[in-house]
N, C-alpha and C positions, 0 to 999 in steps of 0.2 A: 552575570549574564542571566537573563530570564529565558529558559528553554521552553518553547511552546511547540507542541505536536498538534497538527490540524488534520482531522479526519472528515469523512464524509458525513456520518451520522446514520443511525438506523433506528427503527421503531422496536426492533427486537432487543430485549433486555440482554440476551446472550451476547449480541454483538457489541453493545455498550460496555459490558464487562470485559470483553476481549480487548477493546481499545484501552480501557483502563489498566489492564493487566500489562499490556505492551508499554504504556507509559511508565508504570512502575518498574519494570525490568530495565527501561532506558535510564530511568532516574537512579536505580541502583548502580548501573555502570558509570554514570556521570558524577555519582555522590551528591546528587542535588535533585529535588523534586522537578518533575516535568508537568507543566500544565497541559491541559487538553482543551482544544476548541473544535467546534464542528461547523461546517459550512452549509449544511442542510439537515432538515428534519428536527433537530434538537439543539439546544444550546449548552454552554455559551458559545457564541460565534467569535472569531478572531478579534473583531473589533472591540468587543466588550472586555476580552482578556487583556488586550494591549491598553485600552483606555484606563483600566484599573491600575496599570503599572506606569502610566505616562509621566507621573511625577517622581518616580523612584530614582531617576538618574542613571538607571541600569540599562545597558543595550539588551535588545530582545532578539532571539533567533528563532525563526519559524521553519519547522521541517514539515512539508506537506507529506502526510502519510497516504500518498497515491502512488500507484504503480506505473503511471504514465502521465505525460502532459495532457492537457485538456482544458475545458472551460473553467473548472474549479481552480486549477493551478494557476492558469494564465490570466484569469479575470477575477473570480471571486475573491480568492486570498488577496492579492494586490489591492483590490477595492477596499476590502476590510482594513488593511494596513493604513491606507490613505485616510479612511474614515475615522481611525482610532485617535489621531492626534499624537501618537507616540512618536518622538523625535529620532529614534535610533533603532531601526528594525532591519535585520538581515534575514532574507528568505533564501532558503536553499532550493535546489532543483528537486523534482519528484524522485521517489525512490527507484524507479525503474525507467528505462531498461538498465539492468546492471547484472554482470556475471554472477555477483554474489547472491543477489535475489533469485537468478535462475538456479543457483545451486541449492537454495532453500526449496525451491519448487521440486527439484530433482529428489531432495531428502524426503519431502512429503510423499512423493510417488513411492519411494523405496519402502517407507514405513507403512503405507497403505497396502502393499502386497503386490505392486506393479512387477511384472516379469518381462524379460526380453521377448519380443514377439508380440506384446500387446500393442494395440493402436491407441494413441495418446492424442487427446484434445486439450489444448491450453484454453481455458475458459476465462474470459475477462468480462467485465461489466460491459465495456464497449464505449464508443464516443464517436460523434459526428465530426470531430476535429481531425483533419488529415495528419497533423503532427502526432497526435495520440495513437492513430491507427499505425503510423510508421513505428512508434515506440513499441507497439504491441506485436508487430510483425517481427521486430528485432528480437523482442523477448522470447518469441516462439523459436526463432533461429537459434538463440543461445541455449534454450532448453534442449533442442534437438542435438546441438553439439555435446551436451552433457550425456544425453542418453545414447547417442549413436543410432538414432532411429528418426524417421520424419515425425514431426509434430504438427497437427492441424490447429489452427486459430479459429475459435468461434466465440460467440458473444451471448451474454445472458440478458441483455437489455437492448443496447443500441448497436446496429450494424449486422451484417450478414457474412457468413452464415450464422444462423442461431444455433445454439448448443444441441437442441433436439434434432435439427436438421443434419448437423455434422455427424452425430451419433448414428442416425439412420442411414446417411451416406456411406459411413464405413461399414456398416452392417451389410449394405446392399453390394459392397465390394468384397465381401467374404471375410471381414474381420471376425476372428474367433472371441477376442475380449477387447472391449473398449474401455479405456480408463480416462476419466476427466481429471485433469490437474487444475485445481482451483486457483486462479490468479485473482484472488480477492482477498482483501485485508481482514475481514471479520465476518461472522455469522450475520445473516439477514435475509431479506427477500431473495436477493440473487443467489446466494448460496443454496437456498431451498429449491430454487429453479433447477440447479445443477443436479440435485438428487432425484428430480422428477424427470430427467432428461433420458432415462433408459439405458444408462451406462452400467457396466458391471462394478466398477469402483469409482468413488469420487473422493478426492483428497480433502483434508481440512484446510480452512483459510490459512493464510500465512502469518497472521498477526501474533499467534501465540508461540511461534517457533523461536527458540533462543537466538538463532542466527539473524533473525530479522531485527531483534533488539539491538544487536551489535551493529548492524548496518545503520539503524537510525542514530545510535549513540555517535557513530563515526561521522555523520553528517553534521551533528552539532559541533564535534570537536574540530572538523575541518573548518566550519564557519568561524569558530573561535580564533583559529590561526590568522584569520584575514581582518580580525577586529584590532583596534588600537590597543596597546598593552595596557591592561588594568589588572589590579590585584584582586583576588577573590572571586574570579569569574565562575569558578567551579568549586564545589564543596563548601560554599558559604551558608547554604540551608536557609537563605532569607526568602 
């Protein structure tokens, strides 16, 4: 199997490093290198990665490293798959919403210094896609269940309320401390916006958390169980 993790892409070197580190951790769990492709900002894109392997005779599995459905997952990645000419590609769903992802967000909050009684905002990039919005609403509900407290959903780019607006609204309602739970995969422009939104704490992106690597690896393994039986799908290091 050719495991390929597809991410959004960012111009910030720190974000690119984070994506690479996540792929390395997933590869260590699979005992096989994981290739990385990007749908925006930088390359290689999924079509390029797949085209380079089209003659290998090995099936490819793509895991979209996105936390909700949306245009990139529903349109961009499938379009790249069709354009690649690779004859045997399996694509998994987005990583979220998932209770295990919500648990990673809760762990990030705990390590950042979140305390019971803090007001919490789950901050996503956002999307104009109604299905993506539904996924994000569900993610906020899952996080609320873990924390035992209400969680507001806000957006760093597309959608309302914006993160700064949500922070200000909670302050106006008397919140003592406001904590932003980053629902982003890697450092980049949107993560910088979270730090500028006026909250007391902002958690780190999810991509470098060991729990997320396990979730991505499990997506590859689940896809493997649905492929026809072949030898050497994992651990062949080819």
